[in-house]
Backbone as JSON Lines, residues from 0, in Angstrom:
{"i":0,"aa":"X","n":[242.44,201.98,52.7],"ca":[243.49,202.86,52.08],"c":[244.1,203.68,53.53]}
{"i":1,"aa":"X","n":[245.19,203.81,53.76],"ca":[245.71,204.09,54.38],"c":[245.94,205.95,54.83]}
{"i":2,"aa":"X","n":[246.42,206.49,55.94],"ca":[246.58,207.9,55.99],"c":[247.36,208.63,54.45]}
{"i":3,"aa":"X","n":[248.07,207.91,54.55],"ca":[249.64,208.3,53.78],"c":[248.84,208.26,51.88]}
{"i":4,"aa":"X","n":[248.15,207.23,51.97],"ca":[247.56,207.01,50.5],"c":[245.95,208.47,50.03]}
{"i":5,"aa":"X","n":[246.03,208.54,51.32],"ca":[244.17,209.89,51.29],"c":[245.37,210.96,51.37]}
{"i":6,"aa":"X","n":[246.14,211.35,51.81],"ca":[247.06,212.23,52.05],"c":[247.35,213.06,50.49]}
{"i":7,"aa":"X","n":[248.12,211.41,49.66],"ca":[248.78,211.76,48.55],"c":[247.1,211.78,47.39]}
{"i":8,"aa":"X","n":[246.38,211.5,47.8],"ca":[245.34,211.37,46.63],"c":[244.74,213.11,46.55]}
{"i":9,"aa":"X","n":[244.49,213.58,48.55],"ca":[244.37,215.07,48.19],"c":[245.35,216.15,47.64]}
{"i":10,"aa":"X","n":[246.58,215.87,47.29],"ca":[247.4,216.64,46.82],"c":[247.25,216.39,45.88]}
{"i":11,"aa":"X","n":[246.78,215.34,45.18],"ca":[246.86,215.34,43.43],"c":[245.35,215.93,43.12]}
{"i":12,"aa":"X","n":[244.71,215.83,43.8],"ca":[243.4,216.67,43.32],"c":[243.28,218.24,43.89]}
{"i":13,"aa":"X","n":[244.2,218.7,44.93],"ca":[244.23,220.1,44.8],"c":[245.15,220.58,43.96]}
{"i":14,"aa":"X","n":[246.24,219.9,43.39],"ca":[247.06,220.1,42.35],"c":[246.14,220.16,40.75]}
{"i":15,"aa":"X","n":[245.53,219.21,40.49],"ca":[244.64,219.14,39.28],"c":[243.62,220.15,39.43]}
{"i":16,"aa":"X","n":[243.3,220.84,40.67],"ca":[242.25,221.9,40.28],"c":[242.97,223.22,40.22]}
{"i":17,"aa":"X","n":[244.1,223.5,40.28],"ca":[244.99,224.9,40.22],"c":[244.91,225.25,38.59]}
{"i":18,"aa":"X","n":[244.56,226.9,38.33],"ca":[244.81,227.16,37.24],"c":[246.48,226.89,37.22]}
{"i":19,"aa":"X","n":[246.53,227.11,35.69],"ca":[247.9,227.36,35.35],"c":[248.11,228.79,35.86]}
{"i":20,"aa":"X","n":[249.91,228.81,35.85],"ca":[250.34,229.91,36.36],"c":[250.32,231.57,34.99]}
{"i":21,"aa":"X","n":[250.3,232.45,35.76],"ca":[250.19,233.57,34.57],"c":[252.24,233.72,34.37]}
{"i":22,"aa":"X","n":[252.16,234.88,33.39],"ca":[253.53,234.72,33.01],"c":[254.13,235.77,34.25]}
{"i":23,"aa":"X","n":[253.65,236.77,34.9],"ca":[254.29,237.1,35.98],"c":[254.18,236.49,36.84]}
{"i":24,"aa":"X","n":[253.55,234.94,37.44],"ca":[253.8,234.77,38.11],"c":[254.8,233.44,38.22]}
{"i":25,"aa":"X","n":[255.49,233.2,36.7],"ca":[256.42,232.42,36.5],"c":[257.51,232.98,36.72]}
{"i":26,"aa":"X","n":[257.52,234.44,36.18],"ca":[259.0,235.24,36.73],"c":[258.99,235.28,37.95]}
{"i":27,"aa":"X","n":[258.03,235.57,38.97],"ca":[258.2,235.5,40.29],"c":[258.81,234.2,40.88]}
{"i":28,"aa":"X","n":[258.5,232.82,40.24],"ca":[258.98,231.5,40.84],"c":[260.18,231.82,40.07]}
{"i":29,"aa":"X","n":[260.62,231.7,39.13],"ca":[261.91,231.96,38.6],"c":[262.97,232.96,39.65]}
{"i":30,"aa":"X","n":[262.81,234.22,39.73],"ca":[263.17,235.09,40.55],"c":[263.53,234.35,42.0]}
{"i":31,"aa":"X","n":[262.22,233.82,42.39],"ca":[262.69,233.31,43.43],"c":[263.88,232.06,43.71]}
{"i":32,"aa":"X","n":[263.81,231.23,42.35],"ca":[264.49,229.87,42.27],"c":[266.25,230.36,41.99]}
{"i":33,"aa":"X","n":[266.22,231.52,41.34],"ca":[267.46,232.33,41.23],"c":[268.09,232.66,42.69]}
{"i":34,"aa":"X","n":[267.22,233.33,43.44],"ca":[267.49,234.09,44.76],"c":[268.17,232.63,45.71]}
{"i":35,"aa":"X","n":[267.22,232.06,45.68],"ca":[267.64,230.72,46.87],"c":[268.72,230.05,46.21]}
{"i":36,"aa":"X","n":[269.11,229.63,44.76],"ca":[270.2,229.21,44.2],"c":[271.54,229.97,44.51]}
{"i":37,"aa":"X","n":[271.22,231.29,44.78],"ca":[272.47,232.15,44.78],"c":[272.77,231.91,46.34]}
{"i":38,"aa":"X","n":[271.73,231.82,47.43],"ca":[272.03,231.94,48.8],"c":[272.72,230.72,48.8]}
{"i":39,"aa":"X","n":[272.26,229.79,48.22],"ca":[273.04,228.35,48.65],"c":[274.21,228.55,48.16]}
{"i":40,"aa":"X","n":[274.55,228.81,46.9],"ca":[276.05,228.92,46.44],"c":[277.0,229.58,47.29]}
{"i":41,"aa":"X","n":[276.46,230.88,48.28],"ca":[276.96,231.78,48.72],"c":[277.55,230.73,49.95]}
{"i":42,"aa":"X","n":[276.42,230.13,50.65],"ca":[276.77,229.6,52.0],"c":[277.94,228.61,51.34]}
{"i":43,"aa":"X","n":[278.04,227.93,50.54],"ca":[278.86,226.62,50.31],"c":[280.11,227.35,50.06]}
{"i":44,"aa":"X","n":[280.09,228.61,49.23],"ca":[281.41,229.2,49.39],"c":[282.11,229.4,50.65]}
{"i":45,"aa":"X","n":[281.33,229.84,51.4],"ca":[281.67,230.76,52.77],"c":[282.01,229.59,53.76]}
{"i":46,"aa":"X","n":[281.29,228.57,53.45],"ca":[281.62,227.03,54.62],"c":[283.28,226.61,53.83]}
{"i":47,"aa":"X","n":[283.48,226.7,52.66],"ca":[284.55,226.1,51.63],"c":[285.54,226.88,52.04]}
{"i":48,"aa":"X","n":[285.27,228.04,52.23],"ca":[286.99,229.04,52.79],"c":[287.14,229.0,53.96]}
{"i":49,"aa":"X","n":[285.66,229.26,54.68],"ca":[286.02,229.13,56.36],"c":[287.05,227.92,56.69]}
{"i":50,"aa":"X","n":[286.72,226.64,56.35],"ca":[287.53,225.25,56.41],"c":[288.69,225.44,55.65]}
{"i":51,"aa":"X","n":[289.07,226.0,54.92],"ca":[290.43,225.94,53.97],"c":[290.97,227.06,54.91]}
{"i":52,"aa":"X","n":[290.51,228.16,55.58],"ca":[290.97,229.09,56.71],"c":[291.79,228.26,57.81]}
{"i":53,"aa":"X","n":[290.69,227.59,58.22],"ca":[290.9,226.7,59.34],"c":[291.74,225.95,59.32]}
{"i":54,"aa":"X","n":[291.62,225.31,58.22],"ca":[293.13,224.21,58.1],"c":[294.32,225.41,57.71]}
{"i":55,"aa":"X","n":[294.53,226.03,57.26],"ca":[295.94,226.78,56.79],"c":[296.29,227.67,58.13]}
{"i":56,"aa":"X","n":[295.31,228.01,58.79],"ca":[296.12,228.09,60.05],"c":[296.56,227.51,60.94]}
{"i":57,"aa":"X","n":[295.68,226.24,60.99],"ca":[296.02,225.12,61.59],"c":[297.52,224.87,61.48]}
{"i":58,"aa":"X","n":[297.95,224.83,60.1],"ca":[299.21,224.13,59.81],"c":[300.16,225.05,60.0]}
{"i":59,"aa":"X","n":[299.65,226.67,60.04],"ca":[300.75,227.4,60.55],"c":[301.31,227.63,61.77]}
{"i":60,"aa":"X","n":[300.11,227.17,62.42],"ca":[300.45,227.07,63.9],"c":[301.37,225.99,64.44]}
{"i":61,"aa":"X","n":[301.09,224.66,63.73],"ca":[301.89,223.93,63.87],"c":[303.32,224.04,63.59]}
{"i":62,"aa":"X","n":[303.47,224.71,62.18],"ca":[305.28,225.17,61.79],"c":[305.6,226.03,62.97]}
{"i":63,"aa":"X","n":[304.91,226.96,63.19],"ca":[305.45,227.71,64.38],"c":[305.7,226.92,65.54]}
{"i":64,"aa":"X","n":[304.96,226.19,65.94],"ca":[305.03,225.54,67.19],"c":[306.41,224.84,67.19]}
{"i":65,"aa":"X","n":[306.85,223.95,66.03],"ca":[307.47,222.87,66.04],"c":[309.04,224.43,65.75]}
{"i":66,"aa":"X","n":[309.16,224.91,64.93],"ca":[310.17,225.85,65.04],"c":[310.32,226.29,66.15]}
{"i":67,"aa":"X","n":[309.42,226.88,67.21],"ca":[309.48,227.08,68.14],"c":[310.4,225.84,69.2]}
{"i":68,"aa":"X","n":[309.9,224.84,69.21],"ca":[310.33,223.62,69.97],"c":[311.73,223.75,69.27]}
{"i":69,"aa":"X","n":[311.9,223.56,67.97],"ca":[313.62,223.12,67.65],"c":[314.74,224.48,68.37]}
{"i":70,"aa":"X","n":[314.3,225.69,68.06],"ca":[314.54,226.81,68.36],"c":[315.26,226.54,70.05]}
{"i":71,"aa":"X","n":[314.33,226.16,70.53],"ca":[314.36,226.08,72.25],"c":[315.34,224.85,72.66]}
{"i":72,"aa":"X","n":[315.41,223.83,71.99],"ca":[316.02,222.62,71.78],"c":[317.54,222.97,71.41]}
{"i":73,"aa":"X","n":[317.46,223.97,70.45],"ca":[319.07,224.68,69.83],"c":[319.93,225.4,70.97]}
{"i":74,"aa":"X","n":[318.93,225.89,71.77],"ca":[319.65,226.51,72.75],"c":[319.81,226.36,73.73]}
{"i":75,"aa":"X","n":[319.27,225.15,74.18],"ca":[319.75,224.21,75.35],"c":[320.91,223.36,75.47]}
{"i":76,"aa":"X","n":[320.79,222.86,73.96],"ca":[322.22,222.47,73.44],"c":[323.71,222.85,73.16]}
{"i":77,"aa":"X","n":[323.44,224.55,73.33],"ca":[324.78,225.67,72.72],"c":[325.29,225.65,74.2]}
{"i":78,"aa":"X","n":[324.6,225.61,75.5],"ca":[325.35,225.92,76.82],"c":[326.47,225.48,77.19]}
């Protein structure tokens, strides 16, 4: 057997010897899972809106730059 197989057998043996969780422990596991899910969702929303904000501000910056270039060109031709 290789070390990976031995490790897997040891994990199975440890899992087989564990007692079932009590009701309070299940509640704790469920609460922790809900908290982790909420944190991950919050992170995803933050990243999404940060990327959206960056795209919008970049587009607005480009529009302002183009408008300034057009205004500058118009002013140079009027003289």
